[in-house]
NUKOLTI-319659 format. One record per residue: residue in one letter; chain; residue number from 0; x, y negated, z negated of N, C-alpha, C in turn. Coordinates in pm, 1 decimal. Each point is the difference from the previous one (the first is absolute). Last residue first. Example, Ala and Ser with C-alpha at 12.3 -4.5 7.8 and 13.67 -1.06 7.14 Angstrom:
+------+-----+-----+----------+----------+----------+----------+----------+----------+----------+----------+----------+
| type | mol | seq |     n_xx |     n_yy |     n_zz |    ca_xx |    ca_yy |    ca_zz |     c_xx |     c_yy |     c_zz |
+------+-----+-----+----------+----------+----------+----------+----------+----------+----------+----------+----------+
|    S |   A |   1 |   1285.0 |    225.0 |   -708.0 |     82.0 |   -119.0 |     -6.0 |    -77.0 |   -109.0 |    -73.0 |
|    A |   A |   0 |     29.0 |    572.0 |      7.0 |    -89.0 |   -119.0 |      0.0 |     90.0 |   -120.0 |      0.0 |
+------+-----+-----+----------+----------+----------+----------+----------+----------+----------+----------+----------+
% end
This chain:
+------+-----+-----+----------+----------+----------+----------+----------+----------+----------+----------+----------+
| type | mol | seq |     n_xx |     n_yy |     n_zz |    ca_xx |    ca_yy |    ca_zz |     c_xx |     c_yy |     c_zz |
+------+-----+-----+----------+----------+----------+----------+----------+----------+----------+----------+----------+
|    D |   A | 108 |  -6428.0 |  -3373.2 |  -3030.0 |   -141.2 |    -77.0 |   -111.1 |    -70.4 |    165.1 |    -45.1 |
|    N |   A | 107 |    350.7 |    -29.9 |    362.8 |     53.8 |     39.8 |   -140.7 |    -80.2 |    -50.0 |    -87.9 |
|    E |   A | 106 |   -141.3 |    -36.7 |    425.4 |     56.1 |    135.3 |    -43.6 |     61.1 |     46.3 |   -111.4 |
|    K |   A | 105 |    -87.4 |   -433.3 |    174.5 |   -150.6 |     94.5 |    -44.1 |     46.2 |    139.8 |    -40.5 |
|    K |   A | 104 |    348.3 |   -287.8 |    144.1 |    -35.4 |    -36.8 |   -143.8 |   -148.3 |     87.4 |     -8.7 |
|    E |   A | 103 |    185.7 |     67.1 |    431.1 |    135.5 |     13.0 |   -145.2 |    -38.7 |    -32.0 |   -145.7 |
|    V |   A | 102 |   -199.2 |   -199.6 |    404.6 |    -61.4 |    170.4 |     13.4 |     42.7 |     55.6 |   -128.1 |
|    K |   A | 101 |     95.7 |   -437.3 |     90.2 |    -87.9 |    -16.3 |    -41.6 |    -79.5 |    197.6 |    -31.0 |
|    K |   A | 100 |    465.2 |   -134.8 |    205.8 |    -28.4 |     17.1 |   -143.7 |   -160.6 |    -38.3 |    -52.5 |
|    V |   A |  99 |     29.0 |     47.5 |    431.4 |     51.7 |    101.2 |    -23.2 |     50.3 |     -3.1 |   -121.6 |
|    E |   A |  98 |   -163.9 |   -369.1 |    184.1 |    -78.2 |    118.2 |     25.0 |     42.2 |    101.2 |    -82.4 |
|    T |   A |  97 |    261.3 |   -340.6 |     90.3 |    -61.0 |    -51.2 |   -117.4 |   -129.1 |    124.4 |    -18.3 |
|    K |   A |  96 |    343.5 |     30.6 |    329.6 |     59.3 |     30.2 |   -116.1 |    -96.1 |    -14.8 |    -79.1 |
|    T |   A |  95 |   -211.4 |     79.5 |    481.5 |     99.5 |    -88.1 |    -39.9 |     51.2 |     62.7 |   -182.1 |
|    V |   A |  94 |   -168.7 |    237.5 |    489.7 |    -15.4 |    -31.7 |   -168.0 |     74.5 |    -78.2 |    -22.5 |
|    E |   A |  93 |    -28.3 |    135.9 |    458.2 |    -23.9 |   -108.1 |    -17.0 |    -38.0 |    -27.6 |   -177.4 |
|    T |   A |  92 |    216.1 |    375.2 |    232.3 |     82.8 |   -120.1 |      8.3 |    -73.8 |   -138.4 |    -29.3 |
|    F |   A |  91 |   -144.5 |    524.4 |    -55.8 |     38.0 |    -94.6 |    -72.0 |     66.9 |   -138.8 |      1.0 |
|    D |   A |  90 |   -297.5 |    427.8 |    242.7 |     39.2 |   -165.0 |     28.9 |     26.0 |    -41.3 |   -133.9 |
|    A |   A |  89 |   -152.7 |    538.8 |     57.3 |    -21.3 |   -131.4 |    -29.2 |     98.7 |   -133.7 |     42.3 |
|    E |   A |  88 |   -136.4 |    473.8 |    246.2 |     86.6 |    -45.8 |   -109.0 |    -13.8 |   -150.7 |     -7.7 |
|    E |   A |  87 |   -310.1 |    392.6 |    181.3 |     55.6 |   -111.8 |     44.7 |     95.7 |      9.3 |   -107.3 |
|    G |   A |  86 |   -142.1 |    481.6 |     55.3 |    -60.6 |   -115.6 |     24.0 |     91.8 |   -144.6 |     -2.3 |
|    A |   A |  85 |     81.1 |    470.6 |    -69.9 |    -63.0 |     -4.6 |   -135.1 |   -111.7 |   -136.9 |     49.1 |
|    E |   A |  84 |    372.5 |    174.2 |    280.2 |   -129.1 |    121.3 |     35.8 |   -110.9 |    -99.1 |    -87.8 |
|    M |   A |  83 |    402.1 |   -362.0 |    178.3 |    -50.8 |    131.6 |   -119.2 |   -114.5 |     94.6 |     32.8 |
|    G |   A |  82 |    341.6 |   -370.9 |    335.1 |   -115.6 |     17.7 |    -94.8 |      8.6 |    139.8 |    -81.7 |
|    Y |   A |  81 |    355.1 |   -168.1 |    337.6 |    -31.8 |    -14.7 |   -173.1 |    -71.5 |     32.0 |    -46.5 |
|    S |   A |  80 |    125.0 |     75.2 |    506.6 |    -65.8 |    -51.0 |    -94.3 |     43.7 |     66.3 |   -105.3 |
|    P |   A |  79 |    267.7 |   -159.4 |    434.4 |    -11.6 |     81.1 |   -121.6 |    -90.2 |    -54.3 |    -49.6 |
|    N |   A |  78 |    211.0 |   -156.1 |    453.3 |   -105.1 |    -52.4 |    -91.4 |    -66.9 |    147.7 |    -63.1 |
|    R |   A |  77 |    397.7 |    -59.0 |    297.4 |    -94.5 |    112.1 |      1.1 |   -118.8 |     -8.0 |   -100.1 |
|    D |   A |  76 |    456.7 |   -224.1 |    -16.9 |    -69.9 |    -13.9 |    115.6 |   -118.5 |     89.6 |     10.5 |
|    M |   A |  75 |    229.7 |     57.2 |   -386.0 |   -102.9 |    -92.8 |     -1.3 |    -44.8 |    -66.9 |    168.4 |
|    R |   A |  74 |    280.3 |    382.2 |    -88.6 |   -111.0 |     59.1 |    -60.7 |   -104.4 |   -167.8 |     -1.0 |
|    T |   A |  73 |    362.1 |      3.2 |    400.8 |      3.2 |     44.1 |   -147.8 |   -133.1 |      4.5 |    -62.7 |
|    F |   A |  72 |    221.4 |     31.2 |    542.7 |    -43.3 |    -28.8 |   -112.9 |    -22.4 |     38.0 |   -139.8 |
|    T |   A |  71 |    239.0 |    105.3 |    440.1 |     69.5 |    -85.7 |   -110.6 |   -104.0 |    -35.6 |    -83.4 |
|    D |   A |  70 |     22.1 |    337.1 |    403.1 |   -107.0 |    -37.8 |    -96.8 |    112.1 |    -52.6 |    -92.2 |
|    V |   A |  69 |     75.4 |     -2.6 |    527.9 |     66.6 |     59.7 |   -105.8 |    -94.2 |    -83.3 |   -105.3 |
|    D |   A |  68 |   -121.7 |    -81.8 |    447.2 |     -3.9 |    131.7 |    -24.1 |    116.4 |     83.9 |   -138.2 |
|    D |   A |  67 |     10.8 |   -487.4 |    208.6 |   -137.7 |     54.0 |    -37.9 |    -52.9 |    126.4 |    -48.6 |
|    E |   A |  66 |    411.6 |   -395.7 |      1.8 |    -12.1 |    145.9 |     23.0 |   -179.3 |     44.5 |    -54.3 |
|    D |   A |  65 |    304.6 |   -411.4 |    -57.1 |   -128.7 |      5.9 |    102.3 |    -51.0 |     91.9 |     21.4 |
|    E |   A |  64 |    394.8 |    -63.3 |   -283.7 |   -121.7 |    -78.3 |    -38.7 |   -136.9 |     26.6 |     48.1 |
|    F |   A |  63 |    484.8 |     55.4 |    197.2 |   -104.1 |    128.9 |   -103.1 |   -103.0 |    -53.4 |    -28.9 |
|    R |   A |  62 |    222.4 |   -197.4 |    414.5 |    -58.0 |    -51.9 |   -129.9 |    -29.3 |    132.6 |   -112.2 |
|    K |   A |  61 |    320.4 |      7.3 |    463.1 |    -86.7 |     17.0 |    -11.6 |    -36.2 |    -16.3 |   -164.8 |
|    V |   A |  60 |    407.4 |     10.4 |    282.5 |    -65.6 |   -109.1 |    -42.2 |   -159.9 |    -28.7 |    -64.8 |
|    L |   A |  59 |    223.9 |    405.6 |    108.7 |    104.5 |    -90.2 |    -60.5 |    -54.1 |   -125.5 |    -34.3 |
|    I |   A |  58 |   -194.5 |    334.6 |    273.2 |    -41.2 |     48.5 |   -148.4 |    115.4 |   -126.3 |    -69.0 |
|    P |   A |  57 |     30.8 |     -6.1 |    479.3 |   -123.4 |   -112.8 |    -84.6 |    -34.2 |     52.4 |   -136.3 |
|    I |   A |  56 |    305.9 |    252.5 |    266.6 |     67.3 |   -111.3 |    -47.3 |   -144.7 |   -105.2 |    -41.4 |
|    T |   A |  55 |     63.7 |    465.9 |    166.8 |     -0.4 |    -35.0 |   -149.6 |    -17.3 |   -128.1 |    -43.6 |
|    I |   A |  54 |     80.9 |    167.0 |    451.4 |   -126.8 |     14.1 |    -52.0 |    -75.0 |    -30.1 |   -128.3 |
|    L |   A |  53 |    455.8 |     39.4 |    176.7 |    -51.9 |   -122.9 |     74.5 |   -131.7 |     19.1 |    -47.1 |
|    G |   A |  52 |    239.5 |    361.7 |   -152.8 |     -0.9 |   -123.9 |    -59.6 |    -49.7 |   -141.1 |     72.1 |
|    A |   A |  51 |    -99.3 |    421.8 |    169.3 |    -46.7 |     -0.6 |   -105.7 |     60.3 |   -146.3 |    -88.1 |
|    L |   A |  50 |    186.3 |    134.5 |    421.7 |    -98.1 |    -67.5 |     -5.7 |   -108.7 |    -32.0 |   -102.8 |
|    G |   A |  49 |    439.8 |    229.3 |    -13.0 |     15.6 |   -142.3 |     10.5 |   -126.9 |    -45.9 |     28.4 |
|    V |   A |  48 |    -20.3 |    413.2 |    -55.9 |     20.8 |    -30.5 |   -116.4 |     54.2 |   -156.2 |     -4.2 |
|    L |   A |  47 |    -90.4 |    261.1 |    380.2 |   -119.2 |     15.6 |    -70.8 |     38.2 |    -98.7 |   -141.6 |
|    A |   A |  46 |    350.6 |     86.2 |    270.1 |    -77.2 |    -70.6 |     89.8 |   -116.6 |    -29.8 |    -92.9 |
|    Y |   A |  45 |    262.5 |    301.3 |   -116.4 |     96.6 |    -65.6 |    -38.8 |   -102.6 |   -152.8 |     60.9 |
|    I |   A |  44 |   -121.5 |    430.5 |     93.1 |      5.9 |      3.3 |   -138.6 |     32.2 |   -138.1 |    -37.9 |
|    W |   A |  43 |     75.4 |    127.2 |    446.6 |   -156.2 |    -32.7 |    -23.1 |    -14.0 |    -21.4 |   -198.9 |
|    R |   A |  42 |    425.4 |    149.7 |    160.3 |    -34.3 |   -164.4 |     25.4 |   -184.5 |    -41.4 |     14.5 |
|    S |   A |  41 |    145.1 |    451.7 |    -99.1 |     53.3 |   -126.2 |   -132.5 |     18.4 |   -100.1 |     78.9 |
|    L |   A |  40 |   -134.3 |    333.3 |    263.6 |    -86.7 |    -17.6 |   -144.9 |     51.3 |    -49.0 |    -77.0 |
|    V |   A |  39 |    254.0 |     45.0 |    442.4 |   -120.5 |   -111.7 |    -12.2 |    -75.6 |     22.4 |   -111.1 |
|    A |   A |  38 |    522.3 |     22.0 |    -47.3 |   -111.6 |    104.7 |     26.3 |   -136.4 |    -92.9 |     19.8 |
|    T |   A |  37 |    422.3 |   -178.3 |   -159.2 |    -12.2 |    -10.5 |    154.2 |   -119.3 |    111.7 |     34.7 |
|    Q |   A |  36 |    187.0 |    -10.3 |   -475.6 |    -38.3 |   -117.0 |     70.7 |    -49.4 |    -48.0 |    121.9 |
|    G |   A |  35 |    -22.1 |    493.3 |   -227.9 |    132.2 |    -64.6 |     46.0 |    -98.4 |   -162.0 |      1.8 |
|    G |   A |  34 |   -283.2 |    402.8 |    -91.4 |    146.2 |     29.6 |    129.1 |     80.9 |    -70.6 |      5.4 |
|    F |   A |  33 |   -372.8 |     13.8 |   -343.9 |    -29.7 |     10.0 |    131.0 |     89.1 |      8.8 |     71.8 |
|    L |   A |  32 |     99.4 |    -33.7 |   -508.4 |   -141.0 |     80.8 |     37.0 |    -41.7 |     20.5 |    168.9 |
|    Y |   A |  31 |    400.1 |   -284.1 |   -103.4 |    -11.0 |    175.8 |    -45.8 |    -83.1 |     76.2 |     40.4 |
|    A |   A |  30 |    -58.2 |   -482.3 |     71.1 |    105.6 |     51.5 |    123.5 |     30.4 |    199.7 |    -60.0 |
|    V |   A |  29 |   -246.3 |   -260.6 |   -332.6 |   -102.2 |     15.5 |    145.5 |    117.8 |     53.9 |    118.0 |
|    L |   A |  28 |    184.2 |   -130.2 |   -433.9 |   -102.5 |    128.2 |     -8.6 |    -59.9 |      1.4 |    135.9 |
|    D |   A |  27 |    503.8 |   -173.3 |   -121.3 |   -134.3 |    -30.2 |     77.4 |    -93.2 |    108.1 |     -3.2 |
|    F |   A |  26 |    458.8 |   -169.7 |   -324.7 |   -103.7 |    103.3 |     89.4 |   -106.5 |    -43.8 |     40.3 |
|    R |   A |  25 |    367.2 |   -218.4 |   -249.2 |     25.0 |     17.2 |    125.3 |    -50.4 |     79.0 |     62.5 |
|    F |   A |  24 |   -100.1 |   -156.9 |   -450.9 |     86.3 |    104.9 |     24.4 |     53.4 |     49.5 |    104.7 |
|    F |   A |  23 |   -210.2 |   -420.2 |   -123.9 |     46.9 |     56.2 |   -123.0 |    120.5 |    144.6 |     43.0 |
|    G |   A |  22 |   -273.2 |   -231.4 |    271.3 |     98.8 |    -87.9 |     -8.6 |     74.9 |     31.8 |   -124.1 |
|    I |   A |  21 |   -336.0 |    264.1 |    243.8 |    129.4 |    -55.3 |     71.4 |     83.9 |   -126.2 |    -57.1 |
|    L |   A |  20 |   -385.7 |    159.0 |   -224.3 |     86.2 |    126.9 |     21.0 |    152.7 |    -28.4 |    103.5 |
|    G |   A |  19 |   -349.5 |   -327.7 |    -71.7 |     51.0 |      4.0 |    -94.2 |     99.9 |    120.9 |     -3.1 |
|    W |   A |  18 |   -310.1 |   -108.7 |    348.3 |    155.3 |    -41.9 |     10.4 |     49.6 |      5.8 |   -110.7 |
|    N |   A |  17 |   -343.5 |    282.6 |    -16.4 |     79.5 |     30.8 |    130.5 |    111.1 |   -115.1 |    -20.0 |
|    I |   A |  16 |   -396.6 |   -106.1 |   -254.5 |     90.9 |    131.3 |    -83.4 |    105.1 |     17.8 |    136.0 |
|    A |   A |  15 |   -296.9 |   -311.3 |    147.7 |     94.7 |    -45.6 |   -118.5 |     66.5 |     80.9 |    -90.2 |
|    G |   A |  14 |   -256.7 |    121.7 |    344.4 |     86.1 |    -49.5 |     96.1 |    101.8 |    -52.1 |   -162.9 |
|    I |   A |  13 |   -424.0 |    176.7 |   -126.7 |    111.2 |    107.9 |     79.6 |    132.3 |    -50.1 |     85.9 |
|    I |   A |  12 |   -346.0 |   -307.3 |   -174.6 |     87.0 |     83.4 |    -99.4 |     74.1 |    112.8 |     19.6 |
|    V |   A |  11 |   -272.3 |   -205.8 |    330.0 |    103.2 |    -73.5 |    -73.9 |     75.4 |     31.6 |   -105.2 |
|    L |   A |  10 |   -324.2 |    259.0 |    159.1 |     95.0 |     11.6 |    144.3 |     89.4 |   -148.3 |    -72.4 |
|    V |   A |   9 |   -412.9 |     42.2 |   -230.9 |    117.0 |    137.5 |    -47.7 |     60.5 |     36.4 |     78.1 |
|    L |   A |   8 |   -249.0 |   -416.2 |     55.9 |     65.7 |    -38.4 |   -103.6 |     85.2 |    141.5 |    -61.9 |
|    A |   A |   7 |   -297.3 |    -40.7 |    392.0 |    141.0 |    -36.1 |     23.0 |     57.0 |    -34.7 |   -130.5 |
|    I |   A |   6 |   -374.9 |    223.3 |    -64.0 |     77.2 |     60.9 |    103.2 |     89.8 |    -49.4 |     34.8 |
|    R |   A |   5 |   -320.6 |   -231.7 |   -214.9 |     57.3 |     68.7 |   -109.9 |     85.4 |    125.5 |     78.8 |
|    Y |   A |   4 |   -226.7 |   -330.1 |    233.2 |    124.6 |    -91.1 |    -77.2 |     43.6 |     99.4 |    -97.0 |
|    L |   A |   3 |   -342.5 |    197.9 |    264.6 |     86.4 |    -96.5 |    112.3 |    119.0 |    -28.0 |    -70.6 |
|    V |   A |   2 |   -398.3 |     84.2 |   -233.4 |     91.0 |    131.1 |     32.7 |    138.1 |    -68.9 |     68.0 |
|    S |   A |   1 |   -240.8 |   -379.5 |   -274.1 |    -13.5 |    115.7 |     90.0 |     73.3 |     60.0 |     28.9 |
|    M |   A |   0 |   -117.4 |   -237.1 |   -470.1 |     83.9 |     -1.5 |     87.2 |    -40.8 |    147.2 |    143.8 |
+------+-----+-----+----------+----------+----------+----------+----------+----------+----------+----------+----------+
% end
């Protein structure tokens, strides 16, 4: 996620907190801090939050699976090596049951 989107998301969160305060407590934090709703600085803050909302619209429709800069790899994706220091492990997948029985009989004799 680029820096522009992160800044826009911070501004949207600030706007959401301000709207929550207005809705629950009838308290406009931006107007309180910057001199009222009609003050120039308050209007700039409102405008920036509005632009930030427009900038973050593509995040709403973006597929998160296509995210390139997020490390979503698991250990299996990194091709781990299961080799031992002592050497190669024997492959017992081709040994049949009859061969195992022959080896067991020889060991018992």
